[in-house]
Structure formats: C-alpha cells, structure tokens
DODREN-215772 format. One record per residue (C-alpha): residue number from 1; residue in three letters; x, y, z. Coordinates in nm, 2 decimals, always signed. Layout:
BEGIN
REC  pos  code       x       y       z
REC  NUM   ala       X       Y       Z
...
% end
This chain:
BEGIN
REC  pos  code       x       y       z
REC    1   unk   -0.55   +5.36   +2.42
REC    2   unk   -0.76   +5.05   +2.49
REC    3   unk   -0.92   +5.07   +2.15
REC    4   unk   -0.58   +5.08   +1.98
REC    5   unk   -0.45   +4.79   +2.19
REC    6   unk   -0.76   +4.58   +2.11
REC    7   unk   -0.73   +4.66   +1.74
REC    8   unk   -0.36   +4.55   +1.75
REC    9   unk   -0.43   +4.22   +1.92
REC   10   unk   -0.73   +4.15   +1.69
REC   11   unk   -0.51   +4.20   +1.38
REC   12   unk   -0.23   +3.97   +1.52
REC   13   unk   -0.49   +3.70   +1.60
REC   14   unk   -0.63   +3.71   +1.25
REC   15   unk   -0.28   +3.70   +1.10
REC   16   unk   -0.20   +3.39   +1.31
REC   17   unk   -0.52   +3.22   +1.19
REC   18   unk   -0.43   +3.30   +0.83
REC   19   unk   -0.08   +3.16   +0.86
REC   20   unk   -0.21   +2.84   +1.03
REC   21   unk   -0.46   +2.79   +0.75
REC   22   unk   -0.19   +2.83   +0.48
REC   23   unk   +0.04   +2.58   +0.66
REC   24   unk   -0.24   +2.33   +0.68
REC   25   unk   -0.34   +2.37   +0.32
REC   26   unk   +0.02   +2.34   +0.19
REC   27   unk   +0.11   +2.04   +0.40
REC   28   unk   -0.20   +1.83   +0.42
REC   29   unk   -0.46   +1.90   +0.16
REC   30   unk   -0.43   +1.73   -0.18
REC   31   unk   -0.60   +1.82   -0.51
REC   32   unk   -0.92   +1.64   -0.42
REC   33   unk   -0.95   +1.80   -0.08
REC   34   unk   -0.85   +1.51   +0.14
REC   35   unk   -0.60   +1.53   +0.42
REC   36   unk   -0.27   +1.34   +0.36
REC   37   unk   +0.08   +1.37   +0.48
REC   38   unk   +0.31   +1.52   +0.22
REC   39   unk   +0.67   +1.46   +0.30
REC   40   unk   +0.95   +1.48   +0.04
REC   41   unk   +1.24   +1.23   +0.07
REC   42   unk   +1.45   +1.51   +0.20
REC   43   unk   +1.21   +1.60   +0.48
REC   44   unk   +1.08   +1.26   +0.57
REC   45   unk   +1.17   +1.20   +0.94
REC   46   unk   +1.41   +0.90   +0.97
REC   47   unk   +1.16   +0.72   +1.19
REC   48   unk   +0.92   +0.70   +0.89
REC   49   unk   +1.17   +0.57   +0.64
REC   50   unk   +1.13   +0.20   +0.57
REC   51   unk   +1.45   +0.01   +0.65
REC   52   unk   +1.31   -0.34   +0.70
REC   53   unk   +1.03   -0.55   +0.55
REC   54   unk   +0.82   -0.84   +0.68
REC   55   unk   +0.57   -1.10   +0.57
REC   56   unk   +0.22   -0.96   +0.52
REC   57   unk   +0.09   -1.24   +0.75
REC   58   unk   +0.14   -1.29   +1.13
REC   59   unk   +0.35   -1.60   +1.09
REC   60   unk   +0.57   -1.71   +1.38
REC   61   unk   +0.87   -1.55   +1.21
REC   62   unk   +0.77   -1.27   +0.98
REC   63   unk   +1.13   -1.22   +0.86
REC   64   unk   +1.14   -1.58   +0.72
REC   65   unk   +1.15   -1.62   +0.35
REC   66   unk   +1.06   -1.98   +0.39
REC   67   unk   +0.72   -1.88   +0.54
REC   68   unk   +0.65   -1.69   +0.21
REC   69   unk   +0.75   -1.99   -0.01
REC   70   unk   +0.52   -2.22   +0.19
REC   71   unk   +0.22   -2.00   +0.11
REC   72   unk   +0.30   -1.95   -0.26
REC   73   unk   +0.02   -2.06   -0.50
REC   74   unk   +0.07   -1.82   -0.79
REC   75   unk   +0.39   -1.67   -0.93
REC   76   unk   +0.50   -1.35   -1.09
REC   77   unk   +0.48   -1.33   -1.47
REC   78   unk   +0.27   -1.64   -1.53
REC   79   unk   +0.01   -1.66   -1.80
REC   80   unk   -0.34   -1.55   -1.69
REC   81   unk   -0.68   -1.60   -1.86
REC   82   unk   -0.88   -1.35   -1.66
REC   83   unk   -0.95   -0.99   -1.77
REC   84   unk   -0.73   -0.96   -2.07
REC   85   unk   -0.65   -1.32   -2.18
REC   86   unk   -0.28   -1.38   -2.20
REC   87   unk   -0.17   -1.11   -1.97
REC   88   unk   +0.12   -1.18   -1.73
REC   89   unk   +0.05   -1.20   -1.35
REC   90   unk   +0.18   -0.88   -1.19
REC   91   unk   +0.23   -1.03   -0.84
REC   92   unk   +0.23   -1.34   -0.64
REC   93   unk   -0.06   -1.53   -0.47
REC   94   unk   -0.01   -1.62   -0.11
REC   95   unk   -0.25   -1.87   +0.04
REC   96   unk   -0.42   -1.78   +0.37
REC   97   unk   -0.69   -1.91   +0.60
REC   98   unk   -1.05   -1.78   +0.59
REC   99   unk   -1.06   -1.43   +0.74
REC  100   unk   -0.68   -1.42   +0.81
REC  101   unk   -0.55   -1.07   +0.89
REC  102   unk   -0.33   -0.90   +0.64
REC  103   unk   -0.05   -0.67   +0.77
REC  104   unk   +0.16   -0.40   +0.61
REC  105   unk   +0.50   -0.53   +0.52
REC  106   unk   +0.68   -0.22   +0.66
REC  107   unk   +0.66   +0.15   +0.74
REC  108   unk   +0.48   +0.37   +0.50
REC  109   unk   +0.15   +0.54   +0.44
REC  110   unk   -0.17   +0.42   +0.28
REC  111   unk   -0.16   +0.57   -0.06
REC  112   unk   -0.47   +0.43   -0.23
REC  113   unk   -0.77   +0.21   -0.16
REC  114   unk   -0.97   +0.12   -0.47
REC  115   unk   -1.18   -0.13   -0.66
REC  116   unk   -1.47   -0.33   -0.52
REC  117   unk   -1.53   -0.70   -0.43
REC  118   unk   -1.36   -0.93   -0.51
REC  119   unk   -1.07   -0.71   -0.62
REC  120   unk   -1.07   -0.46   -0.33
REC  121   unk   -0.71   -0.33   -0.31
REC  122   unk   -0.50   -0.14   -0.05
REC  123   unk   -0.17   +0.02   -0.17
REC  124   unk   +0.10   +0.13   +0.08
REC  125   unk   +0.37   +0.37   -0.03
REC  126   unk   +0.71   +0.32   +0.14
REC  127   unk   +1.00   +0.56   +0.15
REC  128   unk   +1.34   +0.37   +0.11
REC  129   unk   +1.66   +0.50   +0.28
REC  130   unk   +1.79   +0.61   -0.06
REC  131   unk   +1.49   +0.83   -0.12
REC  132   unk   +1.32   +0.60   -0.38
REC  133   unk   +0.95   +0.52   -0.34
REC  134   unk   +0.82   +0.17   -0.34
REC  135   unk   +0.46   +0.05   -0.33
REC  136   unk   +0.32   -0.27   -0.18
REC  137   unk   -0.02   -0.38   -0.31
REC  138   unk   -0.27   -0.60   -0.13
REC  139   unk   -0.57   -0.74   -0.33
REC  140   unk   -0.86   -0.97   -0.26
REC  141   unk   -0.92   -0.84   +0.08
REC  142   unk   -1.23   -0.72   +0.28
REC  143   unk   -1.30   -0.51   +0.59
REC  144   unk   -1.03   -0.26   +0.53
REC  145   unk   -0.92   -0.12   +0.86
REC  146   unk   -0.72   +0.19   +0.74
REC  147   unk   -0.78   +0.51   +0.55
REC  148   unk   -0.59   +0.69   +0.28
REC  149   unk   -0.32   +0.89   +0.44
REC  150   unk   -0.28   +0.67   +0.75
REC  151   unk   +0.08   +0.60   +0.85
REC  152   unk   +0.14   +0.23   +0.91
REC  153   unk   +0.41   -0.02   +0.99
REC  154   unk   +0.46   -0.39   +1.01
REC  155   unk   +0.23   -0.41   +1.31
REC  156   unk   -0.06   -0.24   +1.13
REC  157   unk   -0.35   -0.47   +1.02
REC  158   unk   -0.48   -0.35   +0.68
REC  159   unk   -0.77   -0.58   +0.61
REC  160   unk   -0.85   -0.95   +0.61
REC  161   unk   -0.87   -1.23   +0.35
REC  162   unk   -1.21   -1.36   +0.23
REC  163   unk   -1.43   -1.58   +0.45
REC  164   unk   -1.57   -1.90   +0.31
REC  165   unk   -1.88   -1.74   +0.17
REC  166   unk   -1.69   -1.46   +0.00
REC  167   unk   -1.44   -1.70   -0.17
REC  168   unk   -1.74   -1.89   -0.30
REC  169   unk   -1.90   -1.57   -0.44
REC  170   unk   -1.57   -1.46   -0.59
REC  171   unk   -1.57   -1.78   -0.80
REC  172   unk   -1.19   -1.78   -0.85
REC  173   unk   -1.15   -2.15   -0.86
REC  174   unk   -0.83   -2.11   -0.65
REC  175   unk   -0.74   -2.14   -0.28
REC  176   unk   -0.81   -1.85   -0.06
REC  177   unk   -0.52   -1.61   -0.12
REC  178   unk   -0.37   -1.26   -0.11
REC  179   unk   -0.27   -1.12   -0.44
REC  180   unk   +0.05   -0.93   -0.35
REC  181   unk   +0.25   -0.69   -0.57
REC  182   unk   +0.57   -0.49   -0.53
REC  183   unk   +0.56   -0.18   -0.76
REC  184   unk   +0.82   +0.07   -0.86
REC  185   unk   +0.54   +0.30   -0.98
REC  186   unk   +0.16   +0.33   -1.00
REC  187   unk   +0.16   +0.59   -1.28
REC  188   unk   -0.02   +0.33   -1.49
REC  189   unk   -0.32   +0.35   -1.25
REC  190   unk   -0.30   -0.02   -1.20
REC  191   unk   -0.32   -0.12   -1.57
REC  192   unk   -0.01   -0.33   -1.56
REC  193   unk   -0.18   -0.56   -1.31
REC  194   unk   -0.42   -0.69   -1.57
REC  195   unk   -0.29   -0.58   -1.92
REC  196   unk   +0.08   -0.65   -1.94
REC  197   unk   +0.13   -0.88   -2.23
REC  198   unk   +0.51   -0.89   -2.23
REC  199   unk   +0.78   -0.90   -1.96
REC  200   unk   +0.90   -0.56   -2.06
REC  201   unk   +0.56   -0.41   -2.01
REC  202   unk   +0.52   -0.58   -1.67
REC  203   unk   +0.87   -0.49   -1.54
REC  204   unk   +0.82   -0.12   -1.62
REC  205   unk   +0.60   -0.08   -1.32
REC  206   unk   +0.63   -0.40   -1.12
REC  207   unk   +0.90   -0.64   -0.98
REC  208   unk   +0.89   -1.00   -0.87
REC  209   unk   +0.79   -1.00   -0.51
REC  210   unk   +0.97   -1.33   -0.45
REC  211   unk   +1.30   -1.16   -0.56
REC  212   unk   +1.21   -0.87   -0.33
REC  213   unk   +1.14   -1.09   -0.03
REC  214   unk   +1.46   -1.29   -0.10
REC  215   unk   +1.66   -0.98   -0.05
REC  216   unk   +1.48   -0.84   +0.25
REC  217   unk   +1.39   -1.15   +0.44
REC  218   unk   +1.60   -1.43   +0.59
REC  219   unk   +1.62   -1.79   +0.48
% end
C-alpha cells in the first residue's frame, strides 16, 4: 500500500512540475529565450495600462507642455545631413544638463535596448486604454538602468544624458540633448529614424512628439 501511495504522489508531483514549466514557457519566454511579460490588450491588468504621460525629465511640473518647449532644440521632420543625407528627423531633441536622468514618460515595459555609443537607445512599449500600442524612444543616453522586459512607469529612471566628455567624443556639434521619438510601430526596426526621405515615409511609423505632448500634457 505504501508503494502504491508513494507512486501516486510522485506522479502527481511530476505532473505539477510539467504544468508549471509549460505555463512559464508560454507566458514568459520569447523566441530568443529571454524572459518577458506577454500580455495581450484583453488580458493587460488595468494598473498596467498607460492613461497618463509625463515629461522624460524630472522638471518641477512634469505635466507641463511649456517645460518641453523650453528644452526643444530640434524638431520633427526637419532636414538632417547625418547618416542618409536629406532624411527627415524622426523625433525631437530636448536639451538637458550633463548627466541628467531620463525617465519613462508613462507606464509600460522596456521593449528594446539597442545600438551603441553615441546612439544607445531605450524603447518603452505602452498599452493605451483603447488597446493600441505606442512606443516611446530615448536615444543618446548612457548608463542604462533597466533591462528588456522590465515594467516601468513615470517614476522609473531609464538612463542618463551624456557627460561633458561623452558629448565631446560624440562630436555632434549640438547642445547636450535627448533624441526622443513617439512611434506607432517599430516594424521597420528603426529604419525610419534615419532613412525617411518623405513625410509619408516618416509618418508611417512615427508621429510628432510635440503634437503628442500637446494632447497629453497641460499648458
């Protein structure tokens, strides 16, 4: 009798381990073997849906649109000579102090961290209340403090702007700044950021961050 009972419990224990493994694999493991949250719009808990957005800097009022305009040193859609000469700027440039901390603009999860100095980039994916995804992009940063798959909100520091030495090495010939994009999609793998030659090409994947902030921030 003891052998039968022992066999029964052993089988139940192994079955439980198998089900736990299947659940973990289905929910958290992507095609490359890294752990990530995988929540559909229908299953995303309400506390993780992004209903408000903020400045990416720790200004005295992070809901102020004026604080964004005071930092603006580069606009969306302007002509650029770098990379592919003549391409249109896919975001805005926001001036910041040396080493200034960059924050997520709202709730979401870190979708991608890629490129190297001086174009190191963090992308956060946000889930809007209507179920649509939106991506915020933070470029020209260093000392990234998050990992792919991390859940963040407006209080989460992502990275910092260049220090004086890094800005000198980057040789941009511009003030120290955050290149910031709002994207509808990253299916282009970032190509629109440096190769969009027309407004139609640019707007297929991106939108003007100033128009976005004007809607979600306060005057």
